[in-house]
One Martini backbone bead per residue (centre of mass of N, CA, C, O) as a GRO file, in nm:
protein
  337
    1MET     BB    1  -3.479  -4.202  -5.647
    2ILE     BB    2  -3.293  -4.359  -5.419
    3ARG     BB    3  -3.077  -4.482  -5.595
    4GLU     BB    4  -2.989  -4.221  -5.732
    5ASP     BB    5  -2.900  -4.082  -5.468
    6LEU     BB    6  -2.679  -4.285  -5.409
    7GLU     BB    7  -2.517  -4.246  -5.663
    8LYS     BB    8  -2.457  -3.942  -5.610
    9LEU     BB    9  -2.313  -3.988  -5.341
   10GLU     BB   10  -2.070  -4.134  -5.439
   11HIS     BB   11  -1.957  -3.883  -5.613
   12THR     BB   12  -1.913  -3.718  -5.340
   13ILE     BB   13  -1.745  -3.933  -5.127
   14LEU     BB   14  -1.576  -4.073  -5.323
   15SER     BB   15  -1.320  -4.171  -5.480
   16PRO     BB   16  -1.199  -4.158  -5.805
   17MET     BB   17  -1.100  -4.469  -5.772
   18ALA     BB   18  -1.368  -4.572  -5.762
   19SER     BB   19  -1.656  -4.779  -5.791
   20PHE     BB   20  -1.935  -4.700  -5.963
   21ALA     BB   21  -2.253  -4.816  -5.987
   22ASP     BB   22  -2.331  -4.633  -6.258
   23GLN     BB   23  -2.043  -4.784  -6.400
   24THR     BB   24  -2.099  -5.058  -6.463
   25LYS     BB   25  -2.055  -5.345  -6.674
   26GLY     BB   26  -2.257  -5.543  -6.567
   27ARG     BB   27  -2.467  -5.788  -6.691
   28ASP     BB   28  -2.543  -6.054  -6.880
   29ILE     BB   29  -2.843  -6.000  -6.771
   30PRO     BB   30  -3.058  -5.772  -6.808
   31ILE     BB   31  -3.215  -5.553  -6.561
   32GLU     BB   32  -3.420  -5.399  -6.358
   33LYS     BB   33  -3.394  -5.152  -6.164
   34CYS     BB   34  -3.368  -5.060  -5.837
   35PRO     BB   35  -3.518  -4.820  -5.637
   36LEU     BB   36  -3.307  -4.864  -5.369
   37ARG     BB   37  -3.064  -5.016  -5.511
   38THR     BB   38  -2.774  -5.077  -5.596
   39GLU     BB   39  -2.597  -5.304  -5.768
   40TYR     BB   40  -2.411  -5.392  -5.527
   41MET     BB   41  -2.628  -5.431  -5.319
   42ARG     BB   42  -2.775  -5.652  -5.476
   43ASP     BB   43  -2.550  -5.856  -5.483
   44ARG     BB   44  -2.514  -5.893  -5.179
   45ASP     BB   45  -2.800  -6.004  -5.135
   46ARG     BB   46  -2.783  -6.248  -5.322
   47ILE     BB   47  -2.562  -6.388  -5.164
   48LEU     BB   48  -2.691  -6.387  -4.872
   49HIS     BB   49  -2.956  -6.562  -4.995
   50SER     BB   50  -2.798  -6.809  -5.058
   51LYS     BB   51  -2.736  -7.142  -5.028
   52SER     BB   52  -2.424  -7.139  -5.040
   53PHE     BB   53  -2.390  -6.952  -4.797
   54ARG     BB   54  -2.529  -7.128  -4.575
   55ARG     BB   55  -2.332  -7.374  -4.599
   56LEU     BB   56  -2.074  -7.253  -4.471
   57LYS     BB   57  -2.135  -7.331  -4.170
   58HIS     BB   58  -2.065  -7.658  -4.262
   59LYS     BB   59  -1.758  -7.571  -4.320
   60THR     BB   60  -1.434  -7.593  -4.320
   61GLN     BB   61  -1.142  -7.434  -4.222
   62VAL     BB   62  -0.951  -7.621  -4.025
   63PHE     BB   63  -1.143  -7.764  -3.822
   64TYR     BB   64  -1.285  -8.065  -3.791
   65SER     BB   65  -1.547  -8.087  -3.607
   66PRO     BB   66  -1.549  -7.909  -3.351
   67GLU     BB   67  -1.628  -7.901  -3.013
   68GLY     BB   68  -1.608  -7.612  -3.007
   69ASP     BB   69  -1.785  -7.296  -3.044
   70HIS     BB   70  -1.516  -7.090  -3.136
   71TYR     BB   71  -1.466  -7.202  -3.405
   72ARG     BB   72  -1.410  -7.170  -3.726
   73THR     BB   73  -1.576  -7.125  -4.023
   74ARG     BB   74  -1.642  -7.045  -4.339
   75LEU     BB   75  -1.839  -6.826  -4.256
   76THR     BB   76  -1.674  -6.666  -4.040
   77HIS     BB   77  -1.454  -6.602  -4.236
   78THR     BB   78  -1.625  -6.442  -4.437
   79LEU     BB   79  -1.705  -6.220  -4.231
   80GLU     BB   80  -1.417  -6.123  -4.169
   81VAL     BB   81  -1.350  -6.034  -4.453
   82ALA     BB   82  -1.578  -5.830  -4.482
   83GLN     BB   83  -1.494  -5.644  -4.249
   84ILE     BB   84  -1.206  -5.577  -4.349
   85SER     BB   85  -1.286  -5.470  -4.623
   86ARG     BB   86  -1.469  -5.239  -4.529
   87THR     BB   87  -1.260  -5.078  -4.369
   88ILE     BB   88  -1.067  -5.024  -4.607
   89ALA     BB   89  -1.276  -4.891  -4.800
   90ARG     BB   90  -1.364  -4.660  -4.614
   91CYS     BB   91  -1.073  -4.528  -4.570
   92LEU     BB   92  -1.045  -4.500  -4.901
   93ARG     BB   93  -1.317  -4.432  -5.043
   94LEU     BB   94  -1.466  -4.684  -5.129
   95ASN     BB   95  -1.676  -4.945  -5.233
   96GLU     BB   96  -1.832  -5.130  -5.003
   97ASP     BB   97  -2.051  -5.299  -5.159
   98LEU     BB   98  -1.848  -5.439  -5.346
   99THR     BB   99  -1.656  -5.558  -5.136
  100GLU     BB  100  -1.867  -5.722  -4.982
  101ALA     BB  101  -1.969  -5.898  -5.203
  102ALA     BB  102  -1.699  -6.037  -5.278
  103ALA     BB  103  -1.641  -6.147  -4.988
  104LEU     BB  104  -1.908  -6.321  -4.957
  105GLY     BB  105  -1.829  -6.491  -5.245
  106HIS     BB  106  -1.527  -6.612  -5.237
  107ASP     BB  107  -1.625  -6.918  -5.092
  108LEU     BB  108  -1.874  -7.072  -5.236
  109GLY     BB  109  -1.678  -7.310  -5.381
  110HIS     BB  110  -1.605  -7.455  -5.137
  111THR     BB  111  -1.523  -7.733  -4.991
  112PRO     BB  112  -1.530  -7.982  -4.807
  113PHE     BB  113  -1.280  -7.986  -4.564
  114GLY     BB  114  -1.148  -7.774  -4.714
  115HIS     BB  115  -0.832  -7.819  -4.850
  116ALA     BB  116  -0.867  -8.125  -4.858
  117GLY     BB  117  -1.103  -8.122  -5.069
  118GLU     BB  118  -0.946  -7.967  -5.287
  119ARG     BB  119  -0.723  -8.174  -5.331
  120ALA     BB  120  -0.893  -8.404  -5.417
  121LEU     BB  121  -1.027  -8.259  -5.673
  122ARG     BB  122  -0.763  -8.188  -5.809
  123GLU     BB  123  -0.664  -8.475  -5.844
  124LEU     BB  124  -0.919  -8.587  -6.001
  125THR     BB  125  -0.871  -8.327  -6.222
  126ASP     BB  126  -0.576  -8.259  -6.292
  127GLY     BB  127  -0.578  -7.953  -6.156
  128ARG     BB  128  -0.869  -7.798  -6.230
  129PHE     BB  129  -0.939  -7.745  -5.932
  130CYS     BB  130  -1.068  -7.432  -5.797
  131HIS     BB  131  -1.228  -7.239  -5.560
  132ASN     BB  132  -1.250  -6.969  -5.712
  133GLU     BB  133  -1.368  -7.083  -5.977
  134GLN     BB  134  -1.612  -7.214  -5.829
  135SER     BB  135  -1.735  -6.961  -5.724
  136LEU     BB  136  -1.798  -6.846  -6.004
  137ARG     BB  137  -1.975  -7.085  -6.091
  138VAL     BB  138  -2.193  -7.052  -5.884
  139VAL     BB  139  -2.287  -6.753  -5.974
  140GLU     BB  140  -2.327  -6.835  -6.286
  141LYS     BB  141  -2.458  -7.163  -6.286
  142LEU     BB  142  -2.577  -7.297  -5.994
  143GLU     BB  143  -2.749  -7.109  -5.886
  144ASN     BB  144  -3.079  -7.084  -5.896
  145ASN     BB  145  -3.130  -7.354  -6.056
  146GLY     BB  146  -2.896  -7.276  -6.288
  147LYS     BB  147  -2.903  -6.943  -6.331
  148GLY     BB  148  -2.780  -6.782  -6.133
  149LEU     BB  149  -2.712  -6.443  -6.007
  150ASN     BB  150  -2.637  -6.213  -6.198
  151LEU     BB  151  -2.379  -6.054  -6.169
  152THR     BB  152  -2.154  -5.838  -6.171
  153TRP     BB  153  -1.844  -5.798  -6.296
  154GLU     BB  154  -1.696  -5.688  -6.037
  155VAL     BB  155  -1.773  -5.915  -5.843
  156ARG     BB  156  -1.665  -6.156  -6.004
  157ASP     BB  157  -1.375  -6.057  -6.023
  158GLY     BB  158  -1.322  -6.054  -5.715
  159ILE     BB  159  -1.371  -6.361  -5.662
  160VAL     BB  160  -1.160  -6.496  -5.865
  161ASN     BB  161  -0.913  -6.287  -5.753
  162HIS     BB  162  -0.855  -6.365  -5.436
  163THR     BB  163  -0.656  -6.579  -5.575
  164GLY     BB  164  -0.365  -6.603  -5.702
  165ASN     BB  165  -0.246  -6.449  -6.003
  166GLY     BB  166  -0.471  -6.274  -6.007
  167VAL     BB  167  -0.608  -5.948  -6.091
  168ALA     BB  168  -0.814  -5.718  -6.005
  169GLY     BB  169  -0.995  -5.446  -6.176
  170THR     BB  170  -1.043  -5.342  -5.879
  171PRO     BB  171  -0.976  -5.205  -5.579
  172GLU     BB  172  -1.196  -5.374  -5.425
  173GLY     BB  173  -1.097  -5.649  -5.523
  174ARG     BB  174  -0.794  -5.620  -5.410
  175ILE     BB  175  -0.873  -5.632  -5.109
  176ILE     BB  176  -0.951  -5.937  -5.072
  177LYS     BB  177  -0.667  -6.070  -5.073
  178PHE     BB  178  -0.579  -5.935  -4.811
  179ALA     BB  179  -0.821  -5.992  -4.621
  180ASP     BB  180  -0.798  -6.306  -4.632
  181ARG     BB  181  -0.514  -6.329  -4.503
  182ILE     BB  182  -0.560  -6.173  -4.250
  183ALA     BB  183  -0.791  -6.357  -4.142
  184TYR     BB  184  -0.659  -6.651  -4.154
  185ILE     BB  185  -0.405  -6.605  -3.999
  186ASN     BB  186  -0.535  -6.491  -3.732
  187HIS     BB  187  -0.767  -6.701  -3.673
  188ASP     BB  188  -0.580  -6.958  -3.687
  189ILE     BB  189  -0.410  -6.880  -3.446
  190ASP     BB  190  -0.643  -6.856  -3.240
  191ASP     BB  191  -0.732  -7.162  -3.275
  192ALA     BB  192  -0.458  -7.293  -3.211
  193LEU     BB  193  -0.436  -7.184  -2.928
  194ARG     BB  194  -0.701  -7.313  -2.824
  195ALA     BB  195  -0.596  -7.615  -2.908
  196GLY     BB  196  -0.274  -7.641  -2.841
  197ILE     BB  197  -0.074  -7.643  -3.093
  198ILE     BB  198   0.008  -7.359  -2.997
  199ARG     BB  199   0.204  -7.098  -2.868
  200GLN     BB  200   0.281  -6.779  -2.812
  201GLU     BB  201   0.603  -6.838  -2.802
  202ASP     BB  202   0.605  -6.960  -3.107
  203LEU     BB  203   0.595  -6.703  -3.231
  204PRO     BB  204   0.757  -6.498  -3.419
  205ILE     BB  205   0.924  -6.242  -3.290
  206GLU     BB  206   0.930  -6.033  -3.514
  207CYS     BB  207   0.629  -6.043  -3.584
  208VAL     BB  208   0.533  -5.951  -3.309
  209ARG     BB  209   0.685  -5.684  -3.304
  210LYS     BB  210   0.545  -5.565  -3.573
  211LEU     BB  211   0.229  -5.662  -3.532
  212GLY     BB  212   0.178  -5.814  -3.250
  213GLN     BB  213   0.050  -5.992  -2.969
  214THR     BB  214  -0.238  -5.977  -3.074
  215HIS     BB  215  -0.500  -6.021  -3.269
  216SER     BB  216  -0.588  -5.718  -3.293
  217GLU     BB  217  -0.316  -5.591  -3.340
  218ARG     BB  218  -0.248  -5.737  -3.610
  219ILE     BB  219  -0.484  -5.644  -3.770
  220ASN     BB  220  -0.444  -5.341  -3.733
  221THR     BB  221  -0.169  -5.321  -3.859
  222MET     BB  222  -0.242  -5.416  -4.143
  223ILE     BB  223  -0.468  -5.220  -4.213
  224CYS     BB  224  -0.309  -4.954  -4.168
  225ASP     BB  225  -0.094  -5.019  -4.381
  226ILE     BB  226  -0.280  -5.030  -4.627
  227VAL     BB  227  -0.397  -4.746  -4.605
  228SER     BB  228  -0.129  -4.581  -4.600
  229THR     BB  229  -0.003  -4.700  -4.862
  230SER     BB  230  -0.245  -4.657  -5.067
  231CYS     BB  231  -0.258  -4.345  -5.053
  232THR     BB  232   0.033  -4.317  -5.206
  233ALA     BB  233   0.002  -4.550  -5.444
  234ASN     BB  234  -0.281  -4.572  -5.593
  235ASP     BB  235  -0.322  -4.849  -5.448
  236ILE     BB  236  -0.335  -5.187  -5.334
  237MET     BB  237  -0.117  -5.187  -5.047
  238MET     BB  238   0.179  -5.308  -4.880
  239SER     BB  239   0.424  -5.297  -4.710
  240GLN     BB  240   0.718  -5.471  -4.707
  241GLU     BB  241   0.744  -5.520  -4.403
  242ILE     BB  242   0.456  -5.630  -4.342
  243TYR     BB  243   0.437  -5.839  -4.558
  244SER     BB  244   0.676  -6.013  -4.462
  245SER     BB  245   0.554  -6.075  -4.184
  246MET     BB  246   0.293  -6.206  -4.286
  247MET     BB  247   0.443  -6.435  -4.455
  248GLU     BB  248   0.590  -6.558  -4.215
  249LEU     BB  249   0.334  -6.635  -4.059
  250ARG     BB  250   0.223  -6.820  -4.273
  251ALA     BB  251   0.466  -7.016  -4.279
  252PHE     BB  252   0.427  -7.104  -3.988
  253MET     BB  253   0.143  -7.224  -4.028
  254PHE     BB  254   0.228  -7.444  -4.224
  255GLU     BB  255   0.427  -7.588  -4.035
  256LYS     BB  256   0.240  -7.606  -3.755
  257VAL     BB  257  -0.070  -7.658  -3.885
  258TYR     BB  258  -0.148  -7.720  -4.199
  259ILE     BB  259   0.089  -7.940  -4.156
  260ASP     BB  260   0.091  -8.222  -3.959
  261SER     BB  261  -0.106  -8.169  -3.746
  262ALA     BB  262  -0.349  -8.234  -3.521
  263ALA     BB  263  -0.565  -8.083  -3.714
  264LYS     BB  264  -0.487  -8.313  -3.966
  265GLN     BB  265  -0.557  -8.616  -3.896
  266GLU     BB  266  -0.853  -8.623  -4.074
  267GLU     BB  267  -0.782  -8.558  -4.381
  268GLY     BB  268  -0.744  -8.837  -4.512
  269LYS     BB  269  -1.039  -8.918  -4.466
  270ALA     BB  270  -1.174  -8.685  -4.623
  271GLU     BB  271  -1.055  -8.748  -4.895
  272GLU     BB  272  -1.165  -9.039  -4.920
  273ILE     BB  273  -1.458  -8.968  -4.928
  274LEU     BB  274  -1.450  -8.803  -5.195
  275LYS     BB  275  -1.319  -9.034  -5.369
  276SER     BB  276  -1.556  -9.234  -5.323
  277LEU     BB  277  -1.789  -9.061  -5.432
  278TYR     BB  278  -1.673  -9.012  -5.709
  279ALA     BB  279  -1.654  -9.305  -5.801
  280TYR     BB  280  -1.954  -9.373  -5.763
  281TYR     BB  281  -2.069  -9.148  -5.971
  282MET     BB  282  -1.887  -9.217  -6.217
  283ALA     BB  283  -1.987  -9.509  -6.260
  284ASP     BB  284  -2.295  -9.376  -6.206
  285PRO     BB  285  -2.465  -9.079  -6.272
  286LYS     BB  286  -2.765  -9.182  -6.197
  287ARG     BB  287  -2.711  -9.149  -5.877
  288LEU     BB  288  -2.770  -8.882  -5.895
  289PRO     BB  289  -2.939  -8.635  -5.846
  290GLU     BB  290  -3.141  -8.475  -6.051
  291GLU     BB  291  -2.988  -8.200  -6.096
  292PRO     BB  292  -2.696  -8.310  -6.142
  293TYR     BB  293  -2.776  -8.508  -6.373
  294ARG     BB  294  -2.870  -8.289  -6.576
  295ALA     BB  295  -2.580  -8.152  -6.587
  296CYS     BB  296  -2.431  -8.361  -6.766
  297ALA     BB  297  -2.541  -8.251  -7.041
  298LEU     BB  298  -2.400  -7.965  -7.006
  299TYR     BB  299  -2.092  -8.040  -6.856
  300GLY     BB  300  -2.050  -8.316  -6.776
  301GLU     BB  301  -1.977  -8.560  -6.555
  302GLN     BB  302  -1.732  -8.452  -6.396
  303THR     BB  303  -1.844  -8.165  -6.336
  304ALA     BB  304  -2.110  -8.258  -6.200
  305VAL     BB  305  -1.974  -8.410  -5.965
  306CYS     BB  306  -1.801  -8.176  -5.858
  307ASP     BB  307  -2.027  -7.988  -5.793
  308TYR     BB  308  -2.167  -8.166  -5.587
  309LEU     BB  309  -1.929  -8.204  -5.387
  310ALA     BB  310  -1.852  -7.901  -5.338
  311GLY     BB  311  -2.153  -7.841  -5.220
  312MET     BB  312  -2.092  -7.982  -4.973
  313THR     BB  313  -2.104  -8.060  -4.660
  314ASP     BB  314  -1.953  -8.226  -4.427
  315ARG     BB  315  -2.202  -8.389  -4.319
  316TYR     BB  316  -2.315  -8.477  -4.591
  317ALA     BB  317  -2.065  -8.643  -4.682
  318VAL     BB  318  -2.074  -8.838  -4.452
  319ASN     BB  319  -2.360  -8.947  -4.485
  320ARG     BB  320  -2.321  -9.052  -4.771
  321PHE     BB  321  -2.101  -9.252  -4.695
  322VAL     BB  322  -2.256  -9.416  -4.491
  323THR     BB  323  -2.493  -9.498  -4.674
  324LEU     BB  324  -2.309  -9.638  -4.912
  325PHE     BB  325  -2.051  -9.794  -4.722
  326ILE     BB  326  -2.212  -9.859  -4.453
  327PRO     BB  327  -2.329 -10.095  -4.277
  328LYS     BB  328  -2.621 -10.205  -4.163
  329SER     BB  329  -2.820 -10.310  -3.931
  330TRP     BB  330  -2.984 -10.606  -3.873
  331GLN     BB  331  -3.352 -10.646  -3.859
  332SER     BB  332  -3.612 -10.841  -3.753
  333ASP     BB  333  -3.943 -10.881  -3.690
  334ALA     BB  334  -3.918 -11.153  -3.537
  335PHE     BB  335  -3.783 -11.036  -3.269
  336SER     BB  336  -4.061 -10.870  -3.187
  337LYS     BB  337  -4.258 -11.143  -3.153
   0.00000   0.00000   0.00000
């Protein structure tokens, strides 16, 4: 079979440190193997064809409903993370299919309105909502009409550990945490420059000197550093010098863009939309659509409501709010007679 040939090829060309598809810890529900694709290739395809992946195109990255066509969305962010992850994996002779699958799935559970939406749901659940855990929940419980995608352990592990204090159990999964930061720091700088929120000369001088003047130079520096450092460390690592510069650039973005900048003026409204929708459905869960309402019996009312809200796109959340809370104009047929 072609799949078996691909599995043998992995053992020939990949590093001994790599995660081999024929050695996966497997799926919660065993299934017949595909004649063409390895297990990680299959997981990548399942994520790519999922409804939650398609919805990412209408979810905020940083700028809510931007007028320009070139600003990132949660989908384009995900694609950039996947590209960076694959480059690192290929250069280190790790399993690109596993890395790409985890990268494509890492933000499936992200809320509408970006981190503003996540803050709202975290507040409403007393700190229990985290988008990485929700991404895992999407692929395990919510996708495919509540059946989940039945992904391999390694892909799920990479998804849930892409942020926070957790550490992925595979080198491919550990790549995602670095690739996510590299992607969002650099493309958010690019978008903030395009929007006029910051200027090129505002960027920290030492960071620019060490990482590069342009978007592509900075990404290239960070990727090259991870590859060279990881080769000698036998793990996925960045040198202390480049890591410190990257985190300084991240702190700059929090100060100038992510908190209280012009890009964030609508975030309070976005949070109130989700809080209003949450209160409306929690007051009477029977108001939920059929599928999320059925989930109340399985997971509890609060969890089912949060699942429904987290799965919304920005525009769907706004439309639901308008439908439920904004009065419609009244018109009588008598006026047209």
